[in-house]
C-alpha positions as CSV (number, residue, x, y, z in Angstrom):
1,M,33.7,-21.9,63.2
2,T,31.7,-18.3,63.1
3,G,33.3,-14.6,63.5
4,V,33.0,-11.4,61.8
5,I,35.5,-11.8,58.5
6,T,37.2,-9.2,57.3
7,V,39.2,-8.2,53.9
8,R,41.7,-6.0,53.0
9,P,44.7,-5.7,50.4
10,A,47.9,-6.9,51.7
11,E,50.1,-4.0,53.0
12,P,53.8,-4.0,52.6
13,G,54.6,-4.8,56.8
14,D,52.2,-8.2,55.4
15,G,55.3,-10.2,54.8
16,D,55.4,-12.1,57.8
17,V,51.9,-13.1,58.1
18,L,51.3,-14.1,54.2
19,G,54.7,-16.2,54.4
20,E,53.1,-18.1,58.0
21,I,49.5,-18.6,56.2
22,H,51.8,-19.8,52.9
23,A,53.7,-22.0,54.4
24,L,51.8,-23.9,57.0
25,S,49.0,-24.5,54.3
26,W,51.2,-25.5,51.6
27,G,53.1,-27.8,53.9
28,V,49.4,-29.3,55.1
29,S,48.1,-29.6,51.3
30,H,51.4,-30.1,49.1
31,G,53.9,-31.4,52.0
32,P,52.6,-35.0,52.0
33,L,52.9,-35.4,47.9
34,C,56.7,-34.0,47.9
35,T,60.0,-36.1,49.6
36,P,60.8,-34.3,53.1
37,Q,63.5,-32.6,51.6
38,V,61.4,-30.8,49.0
39,A,58.5,-30.1,51.8
40,A,60.8,-28.7,54.1
41,A,62.6,-26.2,51.4
42,G,58.9,-25.1,49.7
43,I,57.8,-24.4,53.3
44,E,60.6,-22.2,53.7
45,E,60.3,-20.5,50.7
46,R,57.2,-20.1,51.2
47,R,57.4,-18.3,54.6
48,T,60.1,-15.9,53.1
49,K,59.1,-15.3,49.8
50,W,56.4,-12.7,50.5
51,H,58.5,-9.5,51.8
52,A,60.3,-9.2,48.2
53,V,56.5,-10.3,46.3
54,L,55.0,-6.9,48.2
55,A,57.9,-4.6,47.4
56,E,58.2,-5.1,44.1
57,G,54.2,-3.2,43.7
58,V,53.5,-6.2,41.8
59,E,50.2,-5.2,39.2
60,D,48.7,-8.2,40.7
61,T,46.5,-7.4,43.7
62,I,46.4,-9.4,46.8
63,L,43.9,-9.5,49.3
64,L,44.0,-11.1,53.0
65,A,41.4,-12.4,55.0
66,H,40.6,-11.8,58.8
67,L,38.9,-14.1,60.8
68,D,38.0,-11.9,64.7
69,E,40.5,-10.2,63.4
70,R,43.4,-12.8,63.2
71,P,44.6,-12.9,59.8
72,G,43.5,-16.1,58.3
73,A,44.0,-17.1,54.0
74,F,44.8,-14.5,51.6
75,A,44.5,-14.2,47.8
76,R,46.8,-13.3,44.8
77,F,45.2,-12.6,41.2
78,G,45.5,-10.3,38.2
79,A,46.1,-11.2,34.4
80,S,46.8,-14.5,33.5
81,T,49.9,-15.9,32.7
82,S,48.5,-17.6,29.8
83,R,45.2,-17.0,28.4
84,P,45.1,-13.3,27.2
85,G,42.3,-11.2,28.4
86,S,41.4,-13.6,31.5
87,A,42.2,-13.0,34.9
88,E,44.3,-15.9,36.8
89,I,44.5,-16.6,40.9
90,H,47.9,-17.5,40.9
91,T,47.8,-17.9,44.8
92,F,44.8,-18.6,47.0
93,F,45.6,-20.3,50.6
94,A,44.2,-20.3,53.5
95,H,45.4,-21.2,57.1
96,P,44.4,-24.5,58.8
97,D,43.2,-23.3,61.9
98,V,40.2,-21.5,59.4
99,W,39.4,-24.3,57.5
100,G,35.7,-24.6,57.3
101,S,34.9,-21.1,59.1
102,G,33.6,-19.4,55.6
103,I,36.7,-17.3,55.1
104,A,38.1,-18.9,51.8
105,A,34.2,-18.3,50.7
106,V,34.5,-14.6,51.8
107,L,38.1,-14.4,50.4
108,L,36.9,-15.5,47.0
109,K,33.5,-13.4,46.7
110,A,35.9,-10.2,47.2
111,A,38.7,-11.7,44.9
112,L,35.9,-12.0,41.9
113,E,34.2,-8.3,42.4
114,R,38.3,-7.2,42.4
115,V,38.6,-9.1,39.0
116,R,35.1,-7.9,37.4
117,D,35.7,-4.4,38.3
118,A,38.9,-5.2,36.4
119,G,37.1,-5.6,33.5
120,Y,37.6,-9.5,33.0
121,D,34.5,-11.4,32.4
122,D,36.4,-14.5,33.1
123,V,38.7,-15.9,35.4
124,H,40.9,-19.5,35.9
125,L,43.3,-21.2,38.3
126,W,45.7,-24.2,38.7
127,T,45.5,-26.7,42.1
128,L,46.4,-29.4,42.8
129,R,44.8,-32.9,41.1
130,D,45.0,-34.4,44.1
131,S,43.5,-32.1,46.4
132,A,40.2,-33.2,46.7
133,Q,39.5,-30.7,49.7
134,A,40.6,-27.8,47.1
135,R,38.8,-29.0,44.1
136,R,35.4,-29.6,46.3
137,F,36.0,-25.7,47.2
138,Y,36.2,-24.6,43.9
139,A,33.6,-26.8,42.4
140,K,31.1,-25.3,45.4
141,N,32.4,-21.8,44.3
142,G,31.3,-22.1,40.5
143,F,34.8,-23.2,39.3
144,T,34.6,-25.9,36.6
145,E,37.5,-28.0,34.9
146,T,39.0,-27.1,31.7
147,G,40.8,-30.6,30.5
148,R,44.2,-28.7,30.9
149,T,46.5,-30.0,33.0
150,H,49.8,-30.1,33.5
151,D,53.0,-31.4,35.3
152,H,54.9,-28.9,38.3
153,D,58.6,-30.1,39.2
154,F,58.8,-29.1,42.8
155,G,62.3,-30.4,42.8
156,D,63.5,-34.4,44.2
157,G,60.5,-36.3,43.7
158,P,57.9,-36.6,41.1
159,P,56.2,-34.1,39.4
160,L,52.7,-33.1,40.5
161,A,50.2,-33.0,38.4
162,L,48.0,-29.8,38.3
163,I,44.5,-29.5,37.1
164,E,43.1,-26.1,36.1
165,L,39.6,-24.8,36.2
166,Q,37.5,-21.6,35.6
167,R,34.7,-19.7,35.6
168,A,32.8,-16.5,34.9
169,V,33.0,-13.2,36.9
170,P,30.0,-12.7,38.4
171,G,27.5,-9.7,38.7
172,P,26.8,-6.5,36.4
173,R,30.3,-4.3,35.2
């Protein structure tokens, strides 16, 4: 799949778009690892939460990427919640219909440029240990495992293992 990829800051009216991308991608990537009830609740929560996040005017940046003018992926990033002086990618999801299109790589590059411009030298994120696709994507884009892990409890059922990945922010400031 090829096409024109553009990236822009998310706007207050993008809540439904972010929610749909997040819900569908999370349902495919995380849903099978949860009980059906937890998966359904997780999908619904992700579908509806972004209006409130955008309305809060959070300090994090949210970028929305489009493929041929159709919204396809988004990233939320900002100051790290656990590593003072570092940036963190808090959320990074692409709609399953655009997987393999290159949109995620373009979005990640734009996010890393914003992180660099905000004065950070490094960035980290957490991803599912059992998501081979996500781990391959991040490794291909310069992230390495730190060795730090933790379990996240999404509700009923076993917690899911997360791993931390990090990389230096490229380029001069």
